[in-house]
C-alpha positions in Angstrom: -56.4 -20.2 98.6 -56.6 -20.2 94.9 -59.8 -19.5 93.4 -62.0 -22.9 93.5 -60.8 -25.2 89.9 -58.3 -22.4 89.1 -54.0 -22.7 88.9 -52.8 -22.6 91.9 -49.3 -21.8 90.2 -49.1 -19.7 87.4 -45.9 -19.2 85.2 -44.9 -17.1 82.7 -42.0 -17.9 80.1 -41.3 -18.6 76.8 -41.5 -22.7 75.2 -39.4 -24.2 71.8 -39.3 -26.3 69.9 -36.0 -28.7 70.5 -33.8 -30.5 68.4 -31.0 -32.5 69.0 -28.6 -34.7 67.1 -29.9 -38.3 67.6 -26.8 -40.2 68.0 -25.1 -37.5 70.3 -22.9 -36.2 67.8 -21.7 -32.9 67.2 -24.5 -30.9 64.8 -21.8 -30.4 61.9 -21.5 -34.4 61.9 -24.8 -35.6 62.7 -27.3 -37.9 60.4 -30.2 -36.9 62.4 -32.2 -35.3 65.1 -35.7 -35.6 67.8 -37.7 -33.7 68.3 -38.7 -32.6 71.1 -40.5 -29.5 73.2 -38.0 -26.7 75.6 -38.7 -24.0 78.8 -37.3 -23.2 81.2 -41.2 -21.8 82.9 -42.8 -25.4 81.4 -40.6 -27.2 83.0 -41.2 -25.3 86.5 -44.7 -25.8 84.7 -44.4 -29.5 84.4 -42.3 -30.4 88.2 -44.5 -29.0 89.9 -48.2 -30.4 88.4 -46.0 -34.0 88.7 -46.1 -32.8 92.3 -49.9 -32.7 92.6 -50.3 -28.2 91.7 -53.1 -27.2 90.1 -50.7 -25.1 87.3 -51.9 -23.2 84.7 -49.1 -21.7 81.4 -49.4 -18.2 80.0 -47.2 -18.0 76.8 -47.6 -17.2 73.4 -47.2 -20.0 70.3 -47.2 -18.9 66.3 -50.1 -21.1 64.6 -48.5 -23.5 63.8 -46.7 -27.6 64.3 -44.0 -26.5 66.2 -46.7 -25.0 68.0 -49.2 -27.3 68.3 -46.3 -30.2 69.4 -45.8 -27.3 72.3 -48.5 -26.9 73.5 -49.8 -30.2 73.0 -46.9 -30.9 75.3 -47.5 -29.7 77.8 -51.0 -30.0 78.4 -50.2 -33.2 78.2 -48.4 -33.2 81.4 -51.3 -31.9 83.1 -50.2 -28.2 82.2 -53.6 -25.9 82.0 -52.9 -24.1 78.6 -55.6 -22.2 78.5 -53.2 -19.2 78.8 -51.7 -19.6 75.9 -52.3 -17.8 72.6 -52.0 -18.3 69.6 -50.1 -15.9 66.5 -51.1 -16.2 63.3 -47.6 -14.3 62.1 -45.2 -14.8 64.4 -43.2 -18.3 64.4 -42.6 -20.6 67.4 -38.8 -20.2 68.8 -36.3 -23.6 68.1 -33.3 -24.5 69.0 -30.3 -26.8 68.6 -28.4 -28.6 71.0 -24.6 -29.7 69.6 -23.6 -31.9 71.4 -19.6 -31.1 72.1 -16.8 -33.5 74.6 -16.0 -30.6 76.1 -19.3 -29.0 76.6 -22.5 -29.5 74.5 -23.3 -26.1 73.4 -26.9 -24.1 71.7 -28.1 -22.4 68.9 -30.6 -20.3 68.8 -33.3 -19.7 66.3 -36.4 -16.8 68.3 -36.0 -14.2 67.3 -39.6 -11.5 66.1 -41.0 -15.8 67.7 -44.1 -15.5 68.6 -43.8 -15.3 72.3 -41.6 -12.2 71.7 -44.4 -10.2 71.6 -45.9 -11.6 75.4 -46.0 -8.0 77.6 -47.6 -6.7 80.5 -51.8 -7.7 79.7 -50.3 -11.7 79.0 -51.0 -11.2 83.2 -54.7 -9.9 83.2 -56.3 -12.8 82.8 -59.2 -13.5 85.4 -58.8 -17.3 84.9 -55.0 -16.5 87.1 -56.6 -14.6 90.7 -56.0 -16.6 93.3 -53.3 -17.8 92.3 -50.9 -18.5 95.5 -47.2 -19.0 93.0 -46.7 -16.5 90.4 -42.6 -17.5 88.6 -41.2 -16.2 86.1 -38.0 -16.4 85.1 -34.8 -14.2 84.0 -34.5 -15.4 80.6 -38.0 -13.7 79.7 -37.1 -9.6 79.7 -33.7 -11.0 77.4 -36.7 -11.8 75.0 -38.2 -7.9 73.8 -38.9 -5.1 75.8 -43.0 -5.8 75.7 -41.4 -8.9 77.9 -39.5 -6.8 79.8 -42.0 -5.1 80.2 -43.5 -7.9 81.5 -41.8 -9.3 83.8 -41.5 -5.1 86.1 -45.4 -5.3 85.8 -45.3 -8.8 87.7 -43.2 -8.0 90.3 -43.7 -4.0 90.5 -47.0 -3.8 90.3 -48.5 -7.7 91.6 -51.6 -8.2 89.1 -51.3 -11.6 90.9 -52.1 -9.9 94.3 -52.7 -13.4 96.6 -49.3 -14.6 94.4 -46.0 -15.1 96.1 -43.8 -13.6 93.2 -41.0 -16.6 92.5 -37.9 -15.6 90.4 -34.9 -17.3 88.6 -32.4 -15.9 87.3 -31.5 -18.2 84.2 -29.2 -16.0 82.5 -28.5 -16.8 79.2 -25.3 -15.0 77.3 -25.8 -16.2 74.5 -29.5 -14.2 75.0 -27.3 -10.9 76.0 -24.1 -10.5 77.9 -23.5 -10.0 81.4 -22.7 -6.1 80.9 -26.3 -5.4 79.6 -27.8 -8.2 81.8 -26.1 -7.6 85.0 -28.7 -4.6 86.9 -32.3 -5.3 84.8 -31.7 -8.7 86.3 -30.9 -7.6 90.4 -33.4 -5.6 89.6 -35.7 -7.6 89.1 -34.5 -10.7 91.5 -34.8 -8.1 94.1 -38.1 -7.2 93.5 -39.3 -10.6 94.3 -40.2 -12.9 96.7 -38.9 -15.9 96.2 -35.1 -15.8 94.5 -33.5 -18.5 92.7 -29.7 -17.9 91.3 -27.2 -19.8 90.4 -23.4 -19.3 92.4 -21.7 -19.2 89.2 -24.2 -16.6 87.4 -23.8 -14.2 90.1 -20.5 -13.9 90.4 -20.4 -13.5 85.8 -23.3 -11.0 86.6 -22.7 -9.1 89.8 -18.9 -10.6 90.7 -20.4 -11.8 94.0 -18.0 -14.6 95.6 -19.9 -16.6 97.9 -23.9 -17.6 99.0 -23.6 -14.4 101.4 -22.8 -11.5 99.4 -25.6 -12.3 97.4 -28.1 -11.9 100.0 -26.4 -9.0 101.0 -26.5 -7.6 96.7 -30.0 -8.7 97.5 -31.8 -7.5 100.3 -35.2 -7.4 100.0 -36.2 -11.0 98.8 -38.0 -12.2 101.9 -35.9 -15.7 100.9 -32.4 -16.2 98.8 -31.5 -19.5 97.3 -28.6 -19.9 96.2 -27.5 -23.1 93.9 -23.7 -24.2 94.0 -24.2 -27.1 91.4 -23.1 -30.9 92.8 -22.1 -28.5 96.1 -25.5 -28.6 97.4 -27.1 -24.9 97.7 -28.2 -22.4 100.6 -31.6 -20.8 101.7 -31.3 -17.2 103.2 -33.6 -15.2 104.6 -33.6 -11.8 105.4 -33.1 -12.1 109.7 -29.5 -13.6 108.4 -29.9 -16.7 108.5 -29.2 -19.3 106.5 -29.5 -23.4 105.7 -27.3 -25.4 103.8 -27.9 -28.9 102.3 -25.8 -30.6 100.4 -26.9 -32.7 96.7 -27.3 -35.4 96.1 -24.4 -38.1 94.0 -26.1 -38.6 90.8 -24.5 -39.6 87.8 -25.2 -37.0 85.0 -26.5 -38.1 81.5 -28.4 -34.6 80.5 -27.5 -31.7 83.0 -30.7 -29.7 81.3 -34.0 -29.1 82.8 -32.2 -30.1 86.7 -32.3 -26.1 88.0 -35.5 -26.6 86.8 -36.6 -29.2 87.9 -34.8 -27.7 91.1 -36.6 -25.2 91.3 -40.2 -27.3 91.0 -39.1 -29.1 93.7 -38.0 -25.9 96.0 -41.5 -23.9 95.8 -43.8 -27.2 96.0 -42.4 -27.2 98.7 -42.7 -23.8 100.3 -46.5 -24.0 98.6 -46.8 -27.1 100.8 -45.4 -25.2 104.2 -41.9 -27.2 104.2 -39.1 -25.3 106.2 -36.0 -24.5 104.5 -34.1 -27.4 104.5 -36.9 -30.2 103.9 -37.6 -27.7 101.2 -34.2 -27.8 99.4 -34.3 -31.6 100.0 -37.2 -31.3 97.7 -35.2 -29.5 95.0 -32.5 -31.6 94.9 -34.7 -35.0 95.3 -36.6 -33.5 91.9 -33.2 -32.2 90.6 -31.4 -34.9 90.6 -34.2 -37.3 88.4 -33.9 -34.4 85.8 -29.7 -34.5 85.5 -30.8 -39.2 84.9 -32.5 -38.2 82.1 -31.8 -37.1 78.0 -35.0 -34.4 78.2 -35.7 -31.6 80.2 -38.5 -33.1 82.4 -38.6 -36.9 84.3 -41.3 -37.4 86.2 -41.0 -36.3 90.3 -40.8 -39.0 92.7 -43.7 -40.0 94.4 -45.2 -38.1 97.3 -45.1 -40.6 99.7 -41.1 -41.7 99.0 -40.8 -38.2 98.7 -42.2 -37.5 102.8 -39.9 -40.3 103.3 -36.6 -38.9 102.1 -37.7 -35.4 103.3 -37.3 -37.0 106.9 -34.3 -38.6 107.1 -31.3 -37.5 109.7 -29.1 -34.9 108.1 -26.3 -37.5 108.4 -28.5 -40.2 106.7 -29.1 -37.2 104.0 -25.7 -36.8 103.5 -25.2 -40.6 102.7 -27.7 -41.0 100.1 -27.2 -42.9 97.2 -30.0 -42.0 95.5 -30.1 -45.2 92.6 -29.9 -47.9 95.9 -32.2 -46.0 97.1 -35.0 -46.9 94.7 -35.4 -43.4 93.8 -34.5 -43.2 90.1 -36.5 -46.6 89.6 -39.8 -44.8 87.9 -38.0 -42.3 85.8 -38.7 -42.3 81.9 -36.8 -42.0 79.7 -38.9 -40.7 77.3 -37.3 -36.7 75.8 -39.9 -35.2 78.0 -39.9 -30.9 77.2 
């Protein structure tokens, strides 16, 4: 149990201001831009807070308008931001989305950011004691040597001794190429309790061709979840058990943030003690809502609606239309962080 009043879930990582062309045009032809915020770990924090968990996000931002906006938007979603340090010298990171018909691009301006100065002491805050889950991603160790040391500290020294440690591989080729990232990410992932990884990124990093190969590469975690986009996801245990749940059919407005939404739904179900199939379903249900909005996050389903769908027999799940079932009716169109 978490300490009374303390967080049940802790996430750690950088969140930046995001600028996106207002008309969806490529950056070189755009006349205006929307301002939002985005970060993998804060996206998970927001999703889990929306699912009813007490969540704290730990990070650093600059003493600038962007840092204040980031902190305010994450806090407005019900996330505890008391562990976010304000740096008087380093800036808040910024990135730009660059829409193109064939593929969207991303341009980062985050070198030397306040969050890149995070280090192992960030998790020594006594207010975090008793948390049940610590969530990290493979973006953080790409930011700096001190950020890499923070992630190593989290998975090796276990400063939050009661917490299950989850790690989303989240390889970002623009931050570090596969050749540099592969062994670092494999080393960290193999020391976590729960690992989430896309099959495409596992292939890029490690040359693995299927979920079972990924599991053999990472023998120590209690569970490895391998995601295959619109196909589905497989949860593989240490004993050789493998549970596959197909993804829901969904129109995609913006894929950014869907992986974080899946992580939030899946990890919420794990904390609730649900079985592997229900946890994967929960991940898909939260992710499908993120796919339907232009920003990184969407309000998760109501717990009552979620539990009704989790209880469906397999044949009804496989043919479920989330629009017809009303699962997307309450999705906000706001461009949330």
